[in-house]
N, CA, C and O of each residue as an XYZ file, in Angstrom:
816
protein
N     -26.858     -7.067      6.210
C     -25.716     -6.746      5.292
C     -25.385     -5.448      5.726
O     -26.194     -4.697      6.270
N     -24.166     -5.163      5.485
C     -23.500     -3.923      5.799
C     -23.807     -2.960      4.635
O     -24.104     -3.329      3.498
N     -23.686     -1.490      5.112
C     -23.808     -0.465      3.997
C     -22.940     -0.843      2.778
O     -23.406     -0.917      1.641
N     -21.521     -1.101      3.116
C     -20.488     -1.340      2.091
C     -20.831     -2.348      1.252
O     -20.575     -2.201      0.057
N     -21.437     -3.490      1.685
C     -21.803     -4.633      0.936
C     -23.047     -4.258      0.206
O     -22.982     -4.487     -1.002
N     -23.958     -3.835      0.554
C     -25.129     -3.192      0.002
C     -24.725     -2.389     -1.447
O     -25.215     -2.564     -2.563
N     -23.732     -1.516     -1.056
C     -23.431     -0.602     -2.361
C     -22.706     -1.445     -3.272
O     -22.956     -1.365     -4.475
N     -21.728     -2.346     -2.786
C     -20.839     -3.107     -3.657
C     -21.838     -4.071     -4.512
O     -21.518     -4.365     -5.664
N     -23.093     -4.578     -3.925
C     -23.787     -5.573     -4.679
C     -24.844     -4.841     -5.548
O     -25.650     -5.513     -6.190
N     -24.865     -3.560     -5.586
C     -25.698     -2.763     -6.505
C     -25.178     -1.769     -7.341
O     -25.067     -0.612     -6.936
N     -24.828     -2.128     -8.541
C     -24.134     -1.375     -9.561
C     -24.837     -0.047     -9.656
O     -24.123      0.952     -9.743
N     -26.167      0.095     -9.650
C     -26.861      1.361     -9.916
C     -26.423      2.249     -8.668
O     -25.975      3.382     -8.837
N     -26.562      1.730     -7.516
C     -26.297      2.520     -6.326
C     -25.011      2.889     -6.062
O     -24.742      3.875     -5.377
N     -24.041      2.036     -6.648
C     -22.574      2.365     -6.591
C     -22.410      3.442     -7.464
O     -21.706      4.359     -7.042
N     -22.950      3.563     -8.719
C     -22.658      4.615     -9.585
C     -23.066      6.003     -9.184
O     -22.444      7.033     -9.445
N     -24.388      5.882     -8.397
C     -24.834      7.159     -7.773
C     -24.027      7.773     -6.783
O     -23.797      8.983     -6.789
N     -23.527      6.876     -5.813
C     -22.669      7.166     -4.905
C     -21.382      7.694     -5.299
O     -20.902      8.691     -4.759
N     -20.729      6.959     -6.363
C     -19.492      7.430     -7.009
C     -19.452      8.753     -7.605
O     -18.449      9.467     -7.614
N     -20.735      9.093     -8.170
C     -20.942     10.372     -8.995
C     -20.974     11.587     -7.912
O     -20.453     12.676     -8.153
N     -21.625     11.292     -6.728
C     -21.740     12.026     -5.597
C     -20.299     12.426     -5.008
O     -20.050     13.563     -4.607
N     -19.437     11.431     -5.000
C     -18.090     11.686     -4.585
C     -17.041     12.192     -5.330
O     -16.155     12.863     -4.802
N     -17.066     11.855     -6.848
C     -15.986     12.280     -7.849
C     -16.865     12.840     -8.897
O     -17.957     12.302     -9.074
N     -16.544     13.777     -9.555
C     -16.942     14.203    -10.822
C     -16.636     13.107    -11.892
O     -15.633     12.397    -11.818
N     -17.646     13.003    -12.984
C     -17.403     12.079    -13.959
C     -16.147     12.342    -14.714
O     -15.727     13.430    -15.108
N     -15.501     10.895    -14.880
C     -14.294     10.912    -15.689
C     -13.001     11.632    -14.958
O     -11.949     11.878    -15.550
N     -13.248     11.913    -13.635
C     -12.079     12.636    -12.724
C     -11.632     11.625    -11.685
O     -12.281     10.630    -11.363
N     -10.361     12.016    -11.158
C     -10.048     11.116     -9.967
C     -10.039     11.956     -8.769
O     -10.010     11.454     -7.645
N     -10.064     13.261     -8.980
C     -10.066     14.256     -7.646
C     -11.496     14.176     -7.143
O     -12.456     14.356     -7.892
N     -11.610     13.899     -5.841
C     -12.962     14.019     -5.029
C     -13.500     15.384     -5.065
O     -12.737     16.322     -5.296
N     -14.764     15.576     -4.854
C     -15.476     16.915     -4.854
C     -14.922     17.659     -3.625
O     -14.301     17.025     -2.771
N     -15.098     18.803     -3.525
C     -14.784     19.728     -2.317
C     -15.417     19.414     -1.141
O     -14.804     19.567     -0.085
N     -16.676     18.950     -1.149
C     -17.306     18.622      0.149
C     -16.637     17.277      0.715
O     -16.554     17.066      1.925
N     -16.219     16.482     -0.155
C     -15.493     15.200      0.272
C     -14.118     15.591      1.036
O     -13.786     15.088      2.110
N     -13.401     16.518      0.358
C     -12.139     16.735      1.000
C     -12.140     17.573      2.094
O     -11.245     17.450      2.929
N     -13.262     18.661      2.264
C     -13.320     19.356      3.373
C     -14.058     18.893      4.594
O     -13.778     19.323      5.713
N     -14.995     18.022      4.375
C     -15.851     17.521      5.390
C     -15.783     15.984      5.675
O     -15.916     15.597      6.836
N     -15.610     15.227      4.806
C     -15.771     13.843      5.114
C     -14.416     13.109      5.327
O     -14.183     12.298      6.223
N     -13.627     13.494      4.434
C     -12.251     12.895      4.635
C     -11.603     12.998      5.983
O     -11.140     12.035      6.595
N     -11.607     14.332      6.427
C     -10.981     14.543      7.816
C     -11.507     13.865      8.868
O     -10.851     13.834      9.909
N     -12.758     13.210      8.799
C     -13.375     12.393      9.829
C     -12.966     11.088      9.748
O     -13.091     10.388     10.753
N     -12.384     10.508      8.489
C     -12.144      9.062      8.355
C     -10.759      8.803      8.101
O     -10.335      7.665      8.301
N     -10.061      9.629      7.721
C      -8.628      9.308      7.445
C      -7.928      9.837      8.638
O      -8.389     10.736      9.340
N      -6.674      9.179      8.861
C      -5.885      9.427     10.139
C      -4.447     10.176      9.577
O      -3.734      9.752      8.668
N      -4.246     11.355     10.348
C      -3.076     12.061     10.079
C      -2.483     12.116     11.615
O      -3.059     12.643     12.566
N      -1.265     11.486     11.646
C      -0.675     11.330     12.969
C      -0.159     12.712     13.587
O      -0.331     13.753     12.953
N       0.357     12.709     14.599
C       0.923     13.812     15.309
C       2.023     14.373     14.724
O       2.982     13.643     14.473
N       2.061     15.626     14.442
C       3.254     16.279     13.878
C       3.341     16.037     12.270
O       4.211     16.639     11.641
N       2.483     15.199     11.634
C       2.388     15.109     10.283
C       2.031     16.322      9.470
O       1.256     17.186      9.879
N       2.691     16.352      8.182
C       2.366     17.652      7.377
C       2.055     17.147      5.999
O       2.880     16.375      5.509
N       1.023     17.453      5.318
C       0.747     17.475      3.933
C       0.863     19.093      3.382
O       0.149     19.992      3.827
N       1.766     19.261      2.466
C       2.115     20.643      2.267
C       0.713     21.004      1.113
O      -0.105     20.251      0.583
N       0.895     22.377      1.052
C      -0.491     23.027      0.333
C      -0.473     22.472     -1.085
O      -1.541     22.199     -1.634
N       0.685     22.295     -1.698
C       0.383     22.038     -3.123
C       0.249     20.486     -3.460
O       0.278     20.108     -4.631
N       0.116     19.690     -2.502
C      -0.215     18.147     -2.707
C      -1.551     18.007     -3.195
O      -2.473     18.679     -2.734
N      -1.704     17.134     -4.142
C      -3.081     16.572     -4.750
C      -3.450     15.524     -4.016
O      -2.847     14.473     -4.234
N      -4.425     15.536     -3.067
C      -4.924     14.436     -2.354
C      -6.148     13.865     -2.980
O      -7.278     14.183     -2.608
N      -5.910     13.024     -3.927
C      -7.234     12.174     -4.415
C      -7.469     11.050     -3.621
O      -7.293      9.914     -4.059
N      -7.915     11.315     -2.306
C      -8.306     10.282     -1.337
C      -9.770     10.350     -1.255
O     -10.400     11.401     -1.371
N     -10.295      9.188     -1.049
C     -11.629      8.932     -1.031
C     -12.030      8.242      0.333
O     -11.175      7.631      0.974
N     -13.351      8.347      0.777
C     -13.767      7.884      2.106
C     -13.958      6.421      2.158
O     -13.985      5.890      3.269
N     -14.097      5.694      1.080
C     -14.421      4.392      0.954
C     -13.232      3.352      1.065
O     -13.416      2.147      1.231
N     -11.931      3.983      0.950
C     -10.695      3.374      1.185
C      -9.902      4.075      2.279
O     -10.253      5.198      2.642
N      -8.840      3.461      2.825
C      -8.121      3.974      3.905
C      -6.997      4.786      3.397
O      -6.335      4.539      2.390
N      -6.838      5.894      4.295
C      -5.557      6.565      4.093
C      -4.968      6.951      5.400
O      -5.683      7.687      6.081
N      -3.751      6.593      5.926
C      -3.194      6.779      7.043
C      -1.639      7.439      6.892
O      -0.721      6.799      6.381
N      -1.506      8.633      7.345
C      -0.255      9.321      7.527
C       0.266      9.357      8.831
O      -0.349      9.970      9.704
N       1.596      8.628      9.138
C       2.002      8.399     10.395
C       2.512      9.539     11.012
O       2.474     10.633     10.449
N       3.006      9.370     12.170
C       3.384     10.630     13.143
C       4.762     11.093     12.436
O       5.640     10.345     12.006
N       4.738     12.641     12.417
C       5.970     13.313     11.902
C       6.273     13.048     10.484
O       7.326     13.473     10.009
N       5.399     12.352      9.741
C       5.731     12.020      8.369
C       5.255     13.402      7.566
O       4.369     14.111      8.044
N       5.846     13.693      6.436
C       5.684     14.829      5.457
C       5.325     14.251      4.083
O       5.882     13.263      3.605
N       4.430     14.890      3.540
C       4.424     14.712      2.045
C       4.565     16.223      1.379
O       3.846     17.190      1.629
N       5.563     16.172      0.565
C       5.857     17.494      0.067
C       5.252     17.970     -1.194
O       4.704     17.155     -1.936
N       5.306     19.184     -1.486
C       4.461     19.892     -2.689
C       4.617     19.038     -3.828
O       5.587     18.289     -3.931
N       3.621     19.121     -4.772
C       3.435     18.591     -6.254
C       3.391     17.091     -6.121
O       3.454     16.454     -7.173
N       3.298     16.473     -5.059
C       3.001     15.035     -5.089
C       1.362     14.792     -5.221
O       0.500     15.648     -5.022
N       1.165     13.494     -5.583
C      -0.271     13.087     -5.847
C      -0.433     11.748     -4.889
O       0.438     10.880     -4.948
N      -1.392     11.621     -4.142
C      -1.844     10.497     -3.326
C      -3.065     10.002     -3.832
O      -3.899     10.887     -4.020
N      -3.431      8.820     -4.116
C      -4.723      8.377     -4.718
C      -4.842      7.020     -4.045
O      -3.983      6.147     -4.177
N      -6.008      6.873     -3.276
C      -6.432      5.638     -2.647
C      -7.837      4.977     -3.317
O      -8.513      4.081     -2.812
N      -8.063      5.610     -4.481
C      -9.309      5.228     -5.176
C      -9.459      3.706     -5.536
O     -10.591      3.232     -5.622
N      -8.400      2.964     -5.738
C      -8.503      1.606     -5.791
C      -7.828      0.673     -4.874
O      -7.755     -0.545     -5.036
N      -7.295      1.421     -3.803
C      -6.654      0.574     -2.688
C      -6.083      1.521     -1.655
O      -5.611      2.619     -1.950
N      -6.153      1.038     -0.432
C      -5.578      1.611      0.808
C      -4.212      2.153      0.715
O      -3.369      1.471      0.132
N      -3.855      3.397      1.262
C      -2.595      3.867      1.328
C      -2.257      4.124      2.730
O      -2.958      4.889      3.393
N      -1.176      3.505      3.255
C      -0.647      3.541      4.640
C       0.687      4.082      4.471
O       1.491      3.628      3.657
N       0.930      5.136      5.309
C       2.453      5.737      5.386
C       2.806      5.747      6.814
O       2.057      6.263      7.644
N       3.908      5.201      7.122
C       4.450      5.058      8.515
C       4.904      6.363      9.242
O       4.564      7.463      8.807
N       5.595      6.236     10.238
C       6.009      7.345     11.031
C       7.378      7.899     10.434
O       8.110      7.174      9.760
N       7.669      9.175     10.710
C       9.011      9.730     10.328
C       9.379      9.431      8.838
O      10.538      9.182      8.507
N       8.408      9.466      8.018
C       8.716      9.116      6.462
C       8.510     10.579      5.760
O       7.732     11.449      6.151
N       9.355     10.647      4.674
C       9.471     11.900      3.891
C       9.087     11.360      2.578
O       9.712     10.457      2.023
N       8.052     11.932      2.100
C       7.656     11.804      0.648
C       7.932     13.072     -0.209
O       7.259     14.101     -0.142
N       9.015     12.874     -1.032
C       9.622     14.037     -1.569
C       8.760     14.703     -2.563
O       7.656     14.243     -2.852
N       9.240     15.777     -3.094
C       8.477     16.578     -4.088
C       8.236     15.895     -5.492
O       9.179     15.451     -6.147
N       6.910     15.832     -5.926
C       6.436     15.440     -7.156
C       6.304     13.819     -7.236
O       6.330     13.270     -8.338
N       6.174     13.137     -6.144
C       5.958     11.741     -6.112
C       4.458     11.402     -6.476
O       3.570     12.197     -6.168
N       4.204     10.329     -7.073
C       2.950      9.771     -7.345
C       2.655      8.344     -6.424
O       3.412      7.381     -6.543
N       1.759      8.323     -5.720
C       1.556      7.136     -4.993
C      -0.003      6.711     -5.196
O      -0.966      7.387     -4.834
N      -0.047      5.452     -5.848
C      -1.439      5.120     -6.209
C      -1.660      3.728     -5.439
O      -0.913      2.783     -5.694
N      -2.681      3.611     -4.504
C      -2.848      2.394     -3.747
C      -3.378      1.285     -4.639
O      -3.955      1.484     -5.708
N      -3.116      0.044     -4.077
C      -2.900     -0.208     -2.561
C      -1.377     -0.203     -2.474
O      -0.631     -0.851     -3.208
N      -0.993      0.655     -1.428
C       0.516      0.838     -1.035
C       0.536      0.960      0.288
O      -0.372      1.557      0.867
N       1.608      0.393      0.966
C       2.058      0.496      2.326
C       3.492      0.770      2.338
O       4.306     -0.014      1.849
N       3.865      2.081      2.994
C       5.170      2.470      3.065
C       5.374      2.454      4.545
O       4.538      2.859      5.352
N       6.607      1.929      4.859
C       6.994      1.751      6.297
C       7.392      3.091      6.939
O       7.056      4.133      6.377
N       8.131      3.119      8.151
C       8.617      4.188      8.830
C      10.036      4.531      8.650
O      10.824      3.606      8.453
N      10.450      5.709      8.692
C      11.741      6.247      8.435
C      12.189      5.919      7.228
O      13.306      5.447      7.020
N      11.295      6.165      6.329
C      11.568      5.877      4.673
C      11.817      7.296      4.144
O      11.182      8.233      4.629
N      12.723      7.492      3.163
C      12.899      8.607      2.282
C      12.609      8.224      0.870
O      13.147      7.340      0.204
N      11.674      9.040      0.540
C      11.466      9.013     -1.085
C      11.881     10.317     -1.603
O      11.391     11.376     -1.209
N      12.661     10.235     -2.366
C      13.311     11.321     -3.319
C      12.230     11.912     -4.136
O      11.061     11.876     -3.750
N      12.627     12.520     -5.391
C      11.693     13.357     -6.226
C      11.226     12.460     -7.350
O      11.918     11.608     -7.908
N       9.957     12.762     -7.613
C       9.397     12.279     -8.897
C       9.588     10.732     -9.125
O      10.095     10.175    -10.098
N       9.025     10.148     -7.923
C       8.938      8.661     -7.840
C       7.470      8.284     -8.184
O       6.561      8.982     -7.737
N       7.216      7.234     -8.941
C       5.976      6.643     -9.139
C       5.932      5.272     -8.467
O       6.751      4.401     -8.760
N       4.924      5.082     -7.524
C       4.631      3.956     -6.721
C       3.091      3.708     -7.086
O       2.244      4.429     -6.558
N       2.716      2.695     -7.984
C       1.417      2.446     -8.323
C       1.050      0.802     -8.127
O       1.693     -0.118     -8.635
N       0.070      0.690     -7.418
C      -0.507     -0.746     -7.284
C      -1.480     -0.880     -8.218
O      -2.240     -1.829     -8.025
N      -1.696     -0.155     -9.251
C      -2.798     -0.263    -10.293
C      -2.215     -0.526    -11.613
O      -1.122     -0.076    -11.959
N      -3.055     -1.348    -12.426
C      -2.657     -1.637    -13.801
C      -4.029     -1.537    -14.569
O      -5.116     -1.710    -14.019
N      -3.867     -1.256    -15.822
C      -5.046     -1.147    -16.666
C      -5.240     -2.337    -17.499
O      -4.239     -2.739    -18.092
N      -6.412     -3.019    -17.667
C      -6.530     -4.144    -18.594
C      -6.408     -3.678    -19.984
O      -6.545     -2.493    -20.287
N      -6.174     -4.529    -20.753
C      -5.887     -4.096    -22.187
C      -6.213     -5.361    -23.167
O      -6.135     -5.303    -24.394
N      -6.549     -6.385    -22.500
C      -6.697     -7.741    -23.194
C      -7.906     -7.602    -24.435
O      -7.715     -8.115    -25.538
N      -8.935     -6.984    -24.166
C     -10.054     -6.808    -25.007
C      -9.733     -5.678    -26.117
O      -9.744     -4.479    -25.839
N      -9.469     -6.147    -27.306
C      -8.995     -5.105    -28.571
C     -10.132     -4.613    -28.917
O      -9.998     -3.672    -29.700
N     -11.489     -4.932    -28.581
C     -12.799     -4.362    -29.257
C     -12.981     -3.122    -28.195
O     -13.881     -2.353    -28.535
N     -12.422     -2.834    -27.185
C     -12.629     -1.798    -26.136
C     -11.532     -1.005    -25.841
O     -10.402     -1.474    -25.709
N     -11.809      0.206    -25.727
C     -10.700      1.278    -25.408
C     -10.050      0.643    -23.995
O     -10.753      0.058    -23.171
N      -8.687      0.834    -23.845
C      -8.112      0.536    -22.583
C      -8.550      1.126    -21.334
O      -8.508      0.552    -20.246
N      -9.027      2.454    -21.572
C      -9.470      3.191    -20.148
C     -10.813      2.837    -19.915
O     -11.389      3.449    -19.016
N     -11.576      1.772    -20.689
C     -12.893      1.475    -20.315
C     -12.815     -0.052    -19.758
O     -13.838     -0.571    -19.311
N     -11.636     -0.731    -19.791
C     -11.440     -2.060    -19.074
C     -11.131     -1.937    -17.717
O     -10.680     -0.919    -17.192
N     -11.370     -2.943    -17.186
C     -11.190     -3.149    -15.608
C      -9.881     -3.011    -15.308
O      -9.014     -3.397    -16.092
N      -9.601     -2.447    -14.146
C      -8.384     -2.212    -13.695
C      -8.036     -3.455    -12.719
O      -8.919     -4.095    -12.148
N      -6.763     -3.705    -12.599
C      -6.340     -4.867    -11.603
C      -5.457     -3.959    -10.699
O      -4.921     -2.896    -11.011
N      -5.423     -4.691     -9.370
C      -4.495     -4.152     -8.286
C      -3.628     -5.056     -7.725
O      -4.060     -6.208     -7.785
N      -2.579     -4.940     -7.212
C      -1.679     -5.636     -6.484
C      -0.825     -4.873     -5.612
O      -0.136     -3.960     -6.065
N      -0.823     -5.220     -4.251
C      -0.309     -4.213     -3.255
C       1.162     -4.071     -3.332
O       1.872     -5.024     -3.652
N       1.625     -2.929     -3.054
C       3.033     -2.560     -2.975
C       3.547     -2.489     -1.405
O       2.897     -1.801     -0.617
N       4.445     -3.038     -1.062
C       5.107     -2.833      0.338
C       6.490     -2.224      0.210
O       7.315     -2.726     -0.553
N       6.745     -1.209      0.903
C       8.071     -0.636      0.892
C       8.471     -0.702      2.694
O       7.867     -0.026      3.527
N       9.388     -1.479      2.960
C       9.814     -1.646      4.319
C      10.252     -0.444      4.981
O      10.321      0.598      4.330
N      10.564     -0.473      6.240
C      11.077      0.545      7.209
C      12.549      0.710      6.766
O      13.283     -0.220      6.430
N      12.911      2.137      6.815
C      14.328      2.517      6.718
C      14.732      2.582      5.197
O      15.928      2.790      4.994
N      14.047      2.458      4.273
C      14.320      2.568      2.864
C      14.645      3.979      2.322
O      14.210      5.023      2.809
N      15.357      3.891      1.394
C      15.762      5.113      0.526
C      15.552      4.778     -0.798
O      16.237      3.934     -1.376
N      14.488      5.497     -1.403
C      14.258      5.323     -2.881
C      14.674      6.648     -3.743
O      14.181      7.756     -3.535
N      15.512      6.410     -4.596
C      16.136      7.435     -5.354
C      15.160      8.035     -6.402
O      14.206      7.402     -6.855
N      15.509      9.435     -6.785
C      14.722     10.202     -7.704
C      14.358      9.478     -9.039
O      15.246      8.837     -9.602
N      13.139      9.539     -9.567
C      12.792      8.929    -10.731
C      12.601      7.812    -10.707
O      12.383      7.413    -11.851
N      12.546      6.764     -9.726
C      12.447      5.450     -9.626
C      10.826      5.182     -9.858
O       9.946      6.026     -9.686
N      10.653      3.927    -10.253
C       9.326      3.448    -10.432
C       9.228      2.046     -9.538
O      10.135      1.215     -9.491
N       8.155      1.955     -8.947
C       7.826      0.674     -8.222
C       6.623      0.205     -8.741
O       5.630      0.931     -8.692
N       6.562     -1.084     -9.309
C       5.464     -1.565    -10.154
C       4.623     -2.343     -9.176
O       5.137     -2.740     -8.130
N       3.280     -2.597     -9.473
C       2.320     -3.268     -8.722
C       2.815     -4.728     -8.331
O       3.399     -5.475     -9.116
N       2.503     -5.034     -7.009
C       2.728     -6.352     -6.554
C       4.201     -6.519     -5.888
O       4.534     -7.566     -5.333
N       4.999     -5.456     -5.990
C       6.412     -5.480     -5.572
C       6.489     -5.360     -3.974
O       5.669     -4.616     -3.438
N       7.323     -5.971     -3.260
C       7.624     -5.885     -1.761
C       9.081     -5.557     -1.740
O       9.858     -6.374     -2.234
N       9.515     -4.494     -1.242
C      10.839     -3.924     -0.965
C      11.082     -4.200      0.654
O      10.334     -3.772      1.533
N      12.229     -4.970      0.868
C      12.380     -5.158      2.257
C      13.047     -3.980      3.085
O      13.275     -2.852      2.648
N      13.288     -4.399      4.224
C      13.801     -3.368      5.379
C      15.166     -2.810      4.880
O      15.990     -3.626      4.465
N      15.475     -1.466      4.887
C      16.839     -0.846      4.941
C      17.448     -1.146      3.530
O      18.623     -1.470      3.359
N      16.489     -0.995      2.510
C      16.993     -1.112      1.081
C      17.258      0.288      0.338
O      16.598      1.278      0.654
N      18.116      0.333     -0.528
C      18.245      1.433     -1.337
C      17.890      1.087     -2.833
O      18.312      0.091     -3.421
N      17.110      1.982     -3.335
C      16.710      1.767     -4.833
C      17.382      3.079     -5.490
O      17.027      4.214     -5.173
N      18.295      2.832     -6.349
C      19.043      3.899     -6.934
C      18.064      4.608     -7.966
O      17.107      4.056     -8.509
N      18.490      6.008     -8.154
C      17.862      6.966     -8.950
C      17.561      6.244    -10.425
O      18.412      5.602    -11.042
N      16.391      6.435    -10.809
C      15.875      6.028    -12.187
C      15.736      4.386    -12.257
O      15.677      3.809    -13.343
N      15.697      3.786    -11.175
C      15.465      2.350    -11.398
C      13.967      1.934    -11.422
O      13.102      2.581    -10.833
N      13.709      0.753    -12.180
C      12.537      0.389    -12.331
C      12.402     -1.048    -11.597
O      12.995     -2.035    -12.032
N      11.665     -1.085    -10.573
C      11.579     -2.228     -9.717
C      10.411     -2.949     -9.998
O       9.325     -2.498     -9.635
N      10.504     -4.072    -10.634
C       9.446     -5.269    -10.999
C       9.431     -6.493    -10.236
O       8.524     -7.314    -10.379
N      10.431     -6.666     -9.398
C      10.414     -7.944     -8.651
C      10.844     -7.511     -7.144
O      11.432     -6.463     -6.876
N      10.467     -8.449     -6.259
C      10.534     -8.360     -4.822
C      12.094     -8.050     -4.598
O      12.923     -8.421     -5.429
N      12.460     -7.334     -3.407
C      13.815     -7.038     -2.955
C      13.891     -7.450     -1.596
O      13.033     -7.032     -0.818
N      14.876     -8.279     -1.159
C      15.069     -8.786      0.082
C      15.546     -7.583      1.110
O      16.049     -6.542      0.688
N      15.351     -7.825      2.360
C      16.155     -6.976      3.358
C      17.558     -6.554      3.019
O      18.412     -7.320      2.572
N      17.721     -5.335      3.254
C      19.362     -5.035      3.275
C      19.956     -5.189      1.922
O      20.933     -5.926      1.786
N      19.465     -4.578      0.950
C      19.977     -4.739     -0.486
C      19.895     -3.337     -1.171
O      19.031     -2.504     -0.896
N      20.793     -3.183     -2.005
C      20.921     -2.096     -2.983
C      20.617     -2.588     -4.414
O      21.297     -3.452     -4.968
N      19.571     -1.993     -4.965
C      19.188     -2.339     -6.280
C      19.343     -1.187     -7.250
O      19.184     -0.041     -6.829
N      19.655     -1.422     -8.579
C      19.855     -0.563     -9.450
C      19.467     -0.929    -11.031
O      19.776     -2.063    -11.397
N      18.928     -0.208    -11.824
C      18.731     -0.298    -13.223
C      17.433     -0.597    -13.670
O      16.527     -0.395    -12.862
N      17.114     -1.081    -14.900
C      15.852     -1.196    -15.522
C      15.969     -2.570    -16.376
O      16.512     -2.553    -17.481
N      15.429     -3.781    -15.811
C      14.713     -3.762    -14.437
C      15.760     -3.822    -13.457
O      16.888     -4.252    -13.699
N      15.326     -3.331    -12.215
C      16.281     -3.202    -10.995
C      16.846     -4.564    -10.703
O      16.094     -5.534    -10.787
N      18.215     -4.733    -10.339
C      19.040     -5.897     -9.996
C      19.748     -5.538     -8.818
O      20.148     -4.388     -8.637
N      19.938     -6.543     -7.940
C      20.732     -6.450     -6.692
C      22.211     -6.137     -6.951
O      22.852     -6.962     -7.602
N      22.783     -5.086     -6.530
C      24.205     -4.973     -6.695
C      25.035     -5.071     -5.428
O      26.217     -5.396     -5.535
N      24.475     -4.799     -4.161
C      24.982     -4.920     -2.841
C      24.042     -5.693     -1.901
O      22.832     -5.484     -1.996
N      24.499     -6.543     -1.031
C      23.797     -6.968      0.210
C      24.516     -6.746      1.438
O      25.740     -6.618      1.452
N      23.758     -6.692      2.523
C      24.490     -6.472      3.769
C      24.908     -7.953      4.257
O      24.119     -8.887      4.113
N      26.117     -8.122      4.813
C      26.482     -9.399      5.280
C      26.460     -9.318      6.809
O      27.361     -8.663      7.331
N      25.669     -9.822      7.485
C      25.472     -9.739      8.883
C      26.752    -10.322      9.795
O      27.058     -9.942     10.925
N      27.304    -11.182      9.122
C      28.468    -11.904      9.679
C      29.684    -11.131      9.755
O      30.461    -11.150     10.709
N      29.813    -10.427      8.662
C      31.101     -9.546      8.504
C      30.668     -8.078      8.813
O      31.574     -7.277      9.046
N      29.427     -7.661      8.838
C      29.101     -6.460      9.136
C      29.424     -5.354      8.138
O      29.580     -4.161      8.397
N      29.502     -6.004      6.861
C      29.786     -5.089      5.583
C      28.911     -5.313      4.484
O      28.325     -6.386      4.350
N      28.788     -4.355      3.684
C      27.969     -4.293      2.561
C      28.904     -4.936      1.359
O      29.970     -4.469      0.958
N      28.268     -6.067      0.909
C      29.206     -6.798     -0.243
C      28.594     -6.692     -1.553
O      27.376     -6.741     -1.725
N      29.474     -6.542     -2.497
C      29.076     -6.454     -3.945
C      28.460     -7.872     -4.414
O      28.953     -8.934     -4.033
N      27.497     -7.811     -5.155
C      26.896     -9.160     -5.635
C      27.441     -9.458     -7.010
O      27.103    -10.484     -7.599
């Protein structure tokens, strides 16, 4: 049995290791994890940059990959505590974004400012227990290559956004978006599609 499976199958051992990695009731890993362990396990591509004021709540038991020449701007938060985070090449994560895995962001993507992309949801069904003590659920988010996500947008768990899409500022995306579409609103709806036959963007 692998070390990972041994830990998963032992709640006591899992709790001890979790406390060693993260202080109780916190999301940010301990300094020794950030300084010594994560650099050995997580991949930062050639020419990539994570600005000084980014909060990297990334842990060694899930993956974090930042592609070549991609940048994460100041005041953003990246968290892989409940799922892997993959960011492709030549992608810009703008200021003040929140990315909580499981999330895959493609290459040549632009994220504007103050966007929330979270593959996590909190359970709430048991009314005898506080929500923060209930199990979380996850559903992977995928953002295709060449997308532009406008400021203050929210991408909810389980959503896939296709290639070369535009999400207008302030939109709340709750359903999958096909390739080559422009979406707007709450909940986001398609207002334009690219027509390959005419070579034009057509209003829906």
